[in-house]
Steps between C-alpha positions, in 0.01 A plus 500: 500500500330227700769490768489878543123518551502187714761671720279808532209280607710321760630830636150644518372193688799513734438868565134421562576267790317685783747450783363786709140394456581138591704602805218720630240227441703224664635697796227751581198377305458837328470625143760774449304637206236618747740665747721807505628587154343187350842394376619141543863612535735481795409841647134407542609165644715689750209718604247222545690175556845568645869561440621146433224413249565834330870420468426159346252655256750772410778248430272279293376795296860608438576145387221518240672791330847347514370170366343668197832652391707191578258275312506719190880512510524124550293461183744740326233756417622842392474811719162611368349160578667511840326826585176361359540210744560747783195706404294180481602414855413853617166480319422168665575648841282808440219320313507136619269269311420312822369810682296655219773751424537649848858453622796692633677823405804352321768634734651173628461319168644802321799487734545137403490584130778757541705274723479249215607756241769664714547429869673838533196687371267286709697556819535870419123544479458294819750728672302809396183333630659425838649849538163658425323259735745582779440874457125517440375152607252495211517183288312642202718812481813285523368275222435803280852637557648159419295474181600848382866411560490200267561674163772714659675203660468295182650777288796574726574131558518407133590849366605475137416127495139554606258303285170641381323196646638542851437875501146438376412257778627745762249758373223238475561383856511859624172581326328187636607571858395866478164403350437236766581756771278777366264482802804501732626816330172672582524393865865612516397840361223523760732390780301191602706215356571238773852466630679186614365416845187712446255293300171632632 
């Protein structure tokens, strides 16, 4: 069991790497936790630092999720330990040890986890995100739609070969994203959620 728990620790620490926080500190000299949504994810970087830093942060956060799945598979862990590794990475991103538990909203890292499990499911959820973003221009709403799509995409991709572990992580990821966006849901309901290009 040592290798399994050691893997979870590594994935948590990898997920905890505060790429958005570091980018904002180095480039703009600001603490993202004190601005906008308070998230250290790519969207808050976009709002307060710029497009290119946000893209780099997004790609790195996606990598954290992919790396967790690939590492657990390389160590020949079974599917339940693979999803545990993915959840550990998500947990690290949301509750990073380095930032006293105040991190991002798990969207990019969650995308990475599902790209690692099934690139088709990962790209499918990304496609839903982009379609929603094109129509409504609201990142949080697009993230919520993408999260809700995960169990559906996972089920129809694997169909009769769907594993309990993979279906479980799709519901866990969906629940985490919805929970992290609870304040956004209130603003969406009230009609005052910022749109892309309108970050006042």
